[in-house]
TORLO-136070 format. One record per residue: z, y, x of N, C-alpha, C, O in turn. Coordinates in pm, whole numbers, plus 50000, padded with zeros to 5 digits. Layout:
// TORLO-136070
ZYXZYXZYXZYX...
This chain:
// TORLO-136070
096469482552123096109472452219094619472552242094149470552354093849474952132092409474852141091949486152235091039484352316092599497852223092219509152308092589506852454091859510552545093739500652472094159497652610093159488652683092789491352798092719478252617091749469052672090419476152707089829473852812089979484752616088729492052637088869501452757087959502352839089989508252768090239517352880090329509653012089809514153113090989498253011091129490053133089799485253182089529486053301088959480053093087639474953131086779486453184086059484653282086829498353119086069509953166086559514053305085729517353390087859514053330088409518053458087929508453568087549512953676087939495553543087469485753641085999487853670085599487053786085179490453567083769492553589083519505153670082649505153757084269515853643084109528353718084519526153863083819530653954085619519253886086059516454021085029508654101084729512054215084489498054040083479490054108082219498354134081639497354242081809506554036080629514954056080819524954169079909527054249082009531154175082279540754283082309533854417081809539354515082859522054425082899514754550081519511554600081229513054719080659507054510079269503554549078539516354592077779516154689078769527454520078069540154551078459545254690077599548954769079779545554720080239551154845080159541554963079869545855075080399529254942080409519555053079129511355061078829505755166078399510554956077189502354954077539487954926078699483954931076519480254895076729465954871077049459255004076489462955107077929449455001078259442655125077029435855182076219430255107076879436255314075769429855382076319418155459077219419455541075749406555430076169394355497075199391055608073989391755588075699387455722074829383855832074119370755797074619362255723072909369755854072179357255831072949345655893073499346756002072979334655819073709323155877073039318256002071809317956012073849314356097073389309456223073459294256219074459288556175072409287756265072399273356267073419267856364073529272956476074129258056326075129251856414074689237456439074389229856347074679233956565074309220556602075509211256585076589213856637075319200756513076369191156490076009178556565074949172656541076879174356655076649161956728077769152456699078889156356668077439140056710078429129556688078859123956820078039119756901080169123756842080699118056963081519105556925082379106256837081259094956988082009082856955083389083557021083509086257141084379081056944085729081056995086169066657016085919058056932086829064257127087299050657154088499048057067089199057357027088729035657036089909031856960091169035157037091189033957160092219039356966093439042557037093969030357109093899019157058094499032557227095029021857304096339017357251097209025557222096499004457238097748998857185098678995557301099178984357313098899005457386099749002957498100889012957499100769023957445101979009257559103129017857576103749014357709104199003157730103759023857799104349021557931103599010658007104199003458088102299009257982101508998958050101568985157986100928975758033102348984057878102488971257809101518971357690101488980857612100738960757678099798959457568100568954057447100878942157438100858963157354101678959457237100938949057153101578940857088099618949457153098848939657074099118925557122099218916257042099238923957253099518910557309100938906257273101178894557243101888915657277103258912457237103288908557089103938898757052102598916357003102548913556863101938899756836102428892156752100858896556910100218883356891101168872156928101208861856861101938873957037102888863657078104008862056977104418850856948104488873156923105528872456820104978866256691105678858656625103718869356657103138863756536102928848856551103068841456454102578844156671102408829756693103718822356670103728810856625104828829056701106138822656686106728824456545107378815356492106498836356485107218839756360106298841456239106788842656127105008841656257104108844056143103708858756137103628865456240103468863756019102938877355997103908887856054105078888256018103378896456144104178907356200103588920956170103938930756235102678921556072101968934056046102878945456002102558957156024104008942255940104918952955896106068954855993107048961455959105978949156112107048950956214106698963156300105528966056325107728969956343107578980856439108048975556575109208971756593107088975356670107398969756803107408981356903106458989156913108518982356978108688993357074108938987457212109488976457226108538994957313108818991657453109979000457496109899012757486111058994357543112219002457585112399002857735113209010657785111648994657809111718994857955110678986258021110288975857968110218990658136109278982958214109718983158360110338992758405109408972758430109668971958573108608962358631108738950158623107578968258690106508960058745105778952258637105258958158542105738939058651105088930458552106048925058448105798914558389107128931958425108128927658331108448939058235108438950858272108738935358111109038945858009110068940557911110268928457895110728950157844111618946857736111408956657624110908967757645111798952657506111608961257392112378956757272113188947457277112098963457162112758960557038111768958356925110618962656934112198951856822111418949156701112248953556583113418949956572111638961256494112308964856370111488959556256110268960956251112198953156163111568947956042112258954455923113238961655941111768952055805112428956955689113828951255668114678957255601114048939655726115308932355706116258933255824117408928955812115848938455937116668938856056115828940856177114848948356175116208934456282115428936256404115968927356517116848918956495115448929456633115868921556748115278927456875114768938656875115348919856983114788924357108113838913857162113828902357118113028918157260112108908757323111998911957471112248923157514111628901857547111358903157691109998896857717109678886457659109208902757804107868897457833107558898757980108128907058051106648890358026106168890358164104668890558159104048884258074104078897758253102618898158265102188887158361102498887458480101478877358306101038865858383099528865158377098938864158270098908865558495097428865458506096798876258418095778873958354097428888158418096868899558346097148899958197096688909058129097898890058145098208889258001099708889457983100438882658055100168897357884101598897957853102008885757773101458882957667103008878457826103528866357764104988868857721105748875557790105338863557608106688865057555107608855757630107378843657633108658861157692109668853157761110748848557664111108836857659111258858057587112318855057490112318865957384111968877457412112718862357264112918872657157113998867657068114238855657056114678877357002115738873956906116948882856920116838894256965118088877656881119378884356892120348874556958120218862456942121278879857029122288871157087122058867457231121468875157307122528855757267122518851557408121178845357445120598837657368120698848857561119428843957612119698831157691120548830757780118948820757656119128808157728118418808957863117328814457874119058803157964118488803358099117168795758105116328798858190116968786158018115708778658017114528787657978113378784558012114778798457907113718807957873113328816757993112178820658008114318819758076114118828958187113698821658316112998827458400114108809358332113878802358460112418800958499112148800258619111438800358407110038800458453109598813458516108508814258574110428823758506110108837058563111238841058656112058849558621111288834858777112428837558867112498852058914113568856558955111388859458909111398873558953111748883258840111708895458859112078878058724112378887158614113598895458654114618889758694113518908658644114638917258693115968913958629116098913058507116958912258716118308909058668118938920658596119868918558518118458933058618119038944258545118528944558401119138951058316117408937658372116938936458235117648925158162118028926558046117818913958230118538902358175119618898758276119378890458364120788904658267121848902358368122498888658357122978883358457122528882758236123168869958216122308861258125121508866158044122488848458140121828838958047122788827258027123698824958106122548820057920123408808657883122788795857929121638792857895123538788058008123078775058053123528764457951124718762157933122578758057886122958747557790123438735157864124208727257810122978733457990123418721658068124938722358101125678712658086125358734458145126778735858182127638741758070128868741058074126968747557972127728753957862128388767057904129368771357843127848773458010128468785758060127448796958069126238794858073128008809258073127158820958098126918821758247127868820858325125688823458287125298824558428124928838958456124138844858383125508844858563125128858158604123928856458698123968848958795122898863458666121658861858747121668870958867120718870958945
């Protein structure tokens, strides 16, 4: 084993010596100065389909408390009206919003039947987004 190690080290030294003799030492180009500039990046927009998710999140937080771990998605928009979904660790629901004076306002959120009293302040809300609502006065489903 002692002889093998001595022969191996000698062979490596001869190989390196021959490489340097025939090829020469490697020549590295002089480093070129690189100009580094800083560009300010704008914060990512919290919009989806023209809907400001931050405004939707704020409206949901005002009603339900902390929404930081909720996933809020936009599933449809039509003019100044939008709908979407909310996913939480425990479940989820849906929401509807209207853009009033340039700000997104929550029209309704939850699961189940939408009460007409939530939709009536927004008479132009698309009927294809909310086709029916429940009238508490008559106790019936109303087709919009």
